[in-house]
Structure formats: structure tokens, C-alpha cells
N, C-alpha and C positions, 0 to 999 in steps of 0.2 A: 486254779480252783474251778471245778465244774460249775456251770450255770445252774444246774439242779440244786446244788448245795447252797448257792447264793439265794435261790428262790425260797428254799426252806428257811433260811435265816431271815429273809425279808418277811415271810409270813409269820414267823415266831415273834419278831419284833413288832409287827403291825398288830398282832393279837394282844400282846402285852400293853401296847400303847393305846388300845381302844377305850380304856376306862369304862368298861361295861357296868361297873357298879353304879355309875351315874344313871343308867337307864332303870335300874331297880329302885333308885331313890327319886325317880321322876314325879311320883305322886305327892312328894313333899313340897314341890316347887309350884310357883304360880303358873296360870295358864299361858301368859305371854312367853315366859321362859321355856316352858315345855314346847310350845309351838315353834319357837326359833330353834331350839336344840334338835328336835325331831326333823323339822323341815330341812335344816342345814345338813343333818346326817343323811337323810334320804337323797337330797340333791347331790351330795358328795358321792354316794354310791351310784347314782344314775348318770350324773354329768361329770364334768371336770371340776377339780378342786377350786379353781378361780371362779368359775360360774357359781358354785355352791356358796362360796364365801360372799360374793356379791349379792346373791339371792338371799342369804341369811341376814345380811346387813340391812336390807330394805325393811323387813318386818321388825327387826330390832329397833331401827330408828322410829318407825311408826308407833310401836308400843312405848318407846321412851317419850316421844312427843305427847302421846295421850296421857301417860302417867304424870308428866310435868304440868299438863294443862289442868288436871284435876286438883293440883295443889294451890292454884291461884284463882282469885275471883276479882272482877272489876266492879267497882261501886261508884256511883255518881255522887259527887259532893258539890254543894253550892258554896260559892265564894261570897261571903257576907262582909261588907265593909264595916270596919270598926271606927271608933271615935278618933284614934290616932293615925288615921289614913293608911292602915294596913288591912289586909283581908284575913278572914278566919274561915277555916273549913268546917262546914256543918253538913250532916246528912240531910237530904230533903225531907220536909215535913209531910 
């Protein structure tokens, strides 16, 4: 089989695997997701695939850590001794 025919098959498969509809639906997703998707896509086009995946993993981790940190809060509680020699949690007055 000629290499030109294999190149044509490769391009056809790559075009169909591109999931171009995701770029049209990009406005429906959050800003962190859009940033990671477009950044990884552009890095894949410009650099090697392994570099692009590693580069996409870094902002994905940063955005995940940020989103998890907004779910929790730390609150100081005072331990107040009770009559039965145990402690009770109370918010500071």
C-alpha cells in the first residue's frame, strides 16, 4: 500500500476523531474548563503530545485545587469545660 494512501487515511481518521463539536459548545462550559481544553489543544498543535498533556495537567490541577478550596472554610471554636469534665465546642463570642 502506498504511503500517500496511508497518509490520506490518517488524515481522515484524525479529522473524524477531532470532536470539533466540542469547540462549538465551548461557550456553555466554565472558564477553567475552556482554558484547559483550548490550552491543551494549542499545545498539542505546537508541541509534542506528551508536553501538551503535561502542560494541560498543571492548570487542571490548579483549577481543581481552587474549586475545592472554595467549598470549605475554617472556623475557630472555643473548647469550654463542662460540669462532667468534658469539653464543649462553642463559637467565640
